[in-house]
N, C-alpha and C positions, 0 to 999 in steps of 0.2 A: 730242499728247503730247509730254513731255519726258523726255529721259533725260539721262543726262550725264557730266559729267566732273567725275573727283574731283579733278582738278589744273587750275588756271587756271579760265578760264571758256570755254565753246565755244558761247557765243551770247547775245545780248542779253536773251533771256528766261532769265536764269541757270540753270544746269544743275546738277542734285544728283546724288547717288548712284545708279548704274544701277539699283539694287533700287527706288528710289521715284521714277520719271517723272514729272516735275511741275514745277513751282511759280512762284516769284516773277520778276518782271522786276529784274534787277539788272546793273549794269555796272559795269567799272574805272572808278577815279576819272580825272577828265581831266589832261590833263599839266598842268604848272604855267603855262606859257606857251602860248599859241597858236601852232601851227606854221603855217607858210604852205601855203595849198593848192598841190597840184602843177598845173603846166601841163596843159592839155587834152592828152591823148593820153599823159601820162607815168605809166606804173604801175610804175616800177622799185622804189618803196618797197612797192608791194603785193606784188610779186615777192620781195623780201626777207623781208616778213612771212609769205608763204605758205611759204617755206624754212626760217625759224625755227619755226614750228609744226611741220613734219615733223621736225626735228631735235629737237624738245620730246616726240616721240612719236606724232603724228598718223601714220596710215598712207600716206594719200594725199589729194590735194585735186584737185577739178575746179572751175574757176572761170571766169565770163566777166563782164566789165564793159562798159559801153556809155555812151559821152559824145558830145560833139558831133563827135569825130574818128574814130566808128566804134566796132567791136566788137573787144575785146581779150580772147583766149582763151589760158588758161594752165593748167598742171597743174603738180603737185609731188609727190613721193613715187610709191608703185605702187598699182596697182589689185589686184594679186593678190600675196599674199604668197608663194605656191608658186612661181609662174612668173617673177614678178618683172615682168610686164608693166606699162606705166605705165597711168596714168588716161587718161581721155579728156574733153577739155572738153564735150564732147556727152552725157556720161554721165547715164543716168536713175538716178535713187536715190528712197528714200523720203524725203520732205518733212517727215513728222511735222506738229509744228503749224502749218506754214505753211497746211495745210488751214484752219484757223480764219478765215484771210481770204477765201478763196473762199467759205466758208459764210455769213460774215456779208454779203457781199457779195449773195448771192443773197436773204438775206430782206431787206436795205434796197432790193433792187430789187421784191420782192413789196410791200413797203410803197409804194414809189413808184408801184406799180400799183393801189394800194387795196384790196389783197387782206387785209391784216393792218396792223396798227399796232405799232410797238415797245414801246408802252404797255399792250398786251393783256396780261393776266395768263396765265401758263403753263397755268393750269388751264382756261382756254378753249379751248386747242388740244390739251391732254393731259390730260383729266379724270381725276384720282384717281391719275395716275402720280407726282406729287410730293407724297407724304403718309407720314406716320409718323415717329415720334422726332423730332417738333418740325418736320419739314418740310413746308410749306404751300404748293402752287403757286397758291393764291388769293392769295398776297400777293407773289408774285414776277413782274416783267414780264420780257418778251423784251428788253428793253434790258439788264436785269440780267443775263440770260444773257451776252450777248455782251460786257460790259464785265467781267464777273467781280464783281460786286458782290450776286450772288445769296444768299451765304452757303452753298449747297449744297456739301456735301464732295466733295472729289476723290477719285474711285473709285479711279485708280492709286496712292493713298497707303495702301489698304487692305492690311494686311498679309498677309492670305490671297491678296489677288489679286497683290501683289508676288512672293510665293512662288511662285505658279503660272505667272508669266509672265516674271520677271527673274533668277531664280536657275537655275542650269543644270539640276538636276534637274527642276525646273517647265517650264522653257523647251523642253528636248526632249521632255517628255510632253504637252506642250499646242501644241507648235510649229504644228500643222496644224487646231487646234480652232478652231471657228467661235463667235464669241461675238455674241448678239444684243444690239441696243440696251436691250431691256428688262434683260436680266441686267446690264448695265454699270450702267443707273441703279439697278437693286435693290441692287447692292453699295453704291452712296451713300447708300441711303435706310437702310441699316442703323446710319447714323452721325446724331447729332445735326447741324443746321447749325452751320457755323463760327462764324458771328454772325446777326443779325436781318437780313434783306435789305435793302440799300441803306445799311448802316451802316458798312461797310468795304469792303475790297478784299483777294481772295485767288484766284490762279491754280486754276481747277478745270475738268479735261476733262469732267466730268460736265455742265458748262453747255453746252458744244458737241454732246455727244450728244443733249441734249434741244433744241438749236436745230436739228440735222438731222431730229429726230422731227416738229417743227414744220412744216418743209419740206416734209416728206412729207405731213403732215395738211392743209396749205393748197393744195398742187398735186395731190395724188393719186398724185404720181410718186416715186421714190427719189430722195433728195437728191442722188445721184451723178449720176443722168439731169438734174437740173435743172442741176448745175454744168456738165455736158458741153454742154448745149445753149445755155446761156446765158452760159458763158466760155470754154470750152475750144474749141468749135467757132468761134465769131465771130471769136477772136484766133488762130485757127489754131495752137493750141498743140499741136503733134504729138508732142511727148514727154511729154505729161500724160495721166494717167487717175486715176479713182478705181477702185482694184483689186477692192474688194468682199472676196470670200474667195481671191482668187487669190495663191498664195504666191511666184510669180515675179515678178521684175522684167524689163521689156523691155530688149532690146539696143537701144544698145549700154550696157552697165551693168559697173561694178566688183564685186568681192566686198565683202561688208559684215562688220565684225569686233567682237566685243565681248569684253569679260573677264567679263560674267555675274556681276559680283561688285563690292563695294565696295572694289575696290584697282588701282592702276595695274599691278600685277605679276600673275605667275602666268599660267596658260593662256589663250590666245586662240582664241576660238571663232568659227568661220565661221557667221554667222547671216543670210546672204543670202536663203535661203528662209524665209518666215516669213508665215502668214496673218494679215494686218493688222485682221481684225475686231475684234481687242482695242482698236484705236485709233479706228476706225469714222469719225465724221463730226468727230471731234476730233483725227486725225491720220493718216490712211491715204494720203493723196495721194501720187502716183509723179510727179516731174517732173524737169526738167532745168535748168542755170544759164540758158540763153538763154529757155526759156519764162517763167521766174519772172521775168526782167527785163522782158519784154514785158507780162506780167501787171500787176506793180506799176505800171510806167510808165503802161500805160493805165489803172488804176485812178486815180491820182493826176492825170493829166491830164483825169479827167471823161468818158472813153469809156465806162464801164460803168456810173455813176451819177449822176443828176441832181445840181445842184448842192446842193440841200437834204439829200438823202441823203448826200452825201461829206461835208457840212459836220458831219451827225451821226456819221459814222464817224471823223471827226478829232477829235471832241471828246473829250478825254482826262483822265484821272484820273491824278494824279502817284503814283506808286507805289514811289517810292524816296525820298521826301522832296520834291525839288525838280526832279529832272533827267527822268528817264524817265516817259514818259505812256502810258496804256494806253486806246485808244478802244475802237471795235466790231470787235474782231478787227484792230486794226491798232495798232503800237507806233511812238510818236515818240521820236525820239533825238537831242538837241542834241550834236555832236561837239565836241572841244576848240578847233577853228579857227573856231566859230562857225556852220558848215553843220548843218541840221538834215536827218536822212533818217527816211523812213517804212518800215516793212515788218514783218517778222516772223521768228523762228527757229524751228527745229522739229528734234525729237530723237525718235528710235526706235532699236529694236536696229540698231546698228552702223552708223549714220547720224546725224551732225549737220549741220544747213544753216541758212544765213542769206540772206536777200533783203531789200535796202532801196534805196531810191530817193530823190532829192531831190524836195522840194516839188513842182517844176514837172514832174518825172518826165523831165528831160533826163540825169540822170546815174544808173546803176543798175548795181547789183553783186549778184551771187548765186554762191555757191560751197556745196559739201558736202565734208565729213570723210568717209571710209569707214571711220570707228572712232570709238567714242564714250567713251574714256577719257581725253583729253588733248586740249589745244589750247586758243588763245585767238582766237576770232573776231573779238572787239573790236579786236585789233591790226591784223586785215586790214581791217577796216572804216574804221579811223582813217588806215590807210596810204593807201587807195585816196583817199579825200576830202579827207583832210588832208596828206598827205606824209609826210617822216619827223619 
């Protein structure tokens, strides 16, 4: 899922108004002249960018970077507005759409095992689920779910869903409500497709709800259990879990804050406790900066997928004209200094996160904002990999 910042950009998958969790991949324009990359182990520019984000309205930031000189851990701002307690670089947090890379990895593993093909039609695995109002699962492939070319409408942009989940009255009424995969897909099926499958690109959380359902049909297990035994346990990601309907975030964690409105002013709400089933396989993951660095580094180094499947994941569609590319749950971003990073961003109530690594997996960066209405994560990524 993606939620948002009304000011600046808080993630490479450009964030929009908080009532509309969603949408396209968008980046700030590159610097006019390429900046020299910082020397190994030099994170001074990253520190400055973090502090600038806090000055600009982000409540707090928890960050870890890893390069050839080791792990650098840093925080800025606060983790609790009432007590003033600082953030912890090991904080667990809701990682939002970063979940999509985990889901795509599992589907690609299943393909490598011969248990399905990305060219299979959705109808083969989920008969009758994608139907009505012009939607037809017989014409949509699993690959098109993963790279957002299915044309299926994004359920989180549905007006009634937004009112039930993202506005104050709806949030407090439904805070602990459990949403089923079938309910979320049914919301999307009330809408006509955004375009004919394969003819265009549009970020849709519905695609990954369906992808999670396919994993369950292909394996007979919950998609979260497959992520756990295929990724979380082998990589020893001790701060990572698929929470299901659990509204609590494991410790250590900071409080999470939202305006629950399309404004950067007004009341600030503590939204730390929240049943994340409204995000499900599109964005319910809980993780930490260190775990996300380990995951994306392992992925890009080929530890989780055979070469063929990793190449498929990295086959991207240029979604902002010529710069950013979206693959199979993986975003390719060329930076101003000529370095390319791979990863994903994620937004959910009170939490904006970013995780990227270089093509060889040798330099990784992951961080989280514990507020969702301000910030510019692009600046932090540029600072870490390109310097001032």
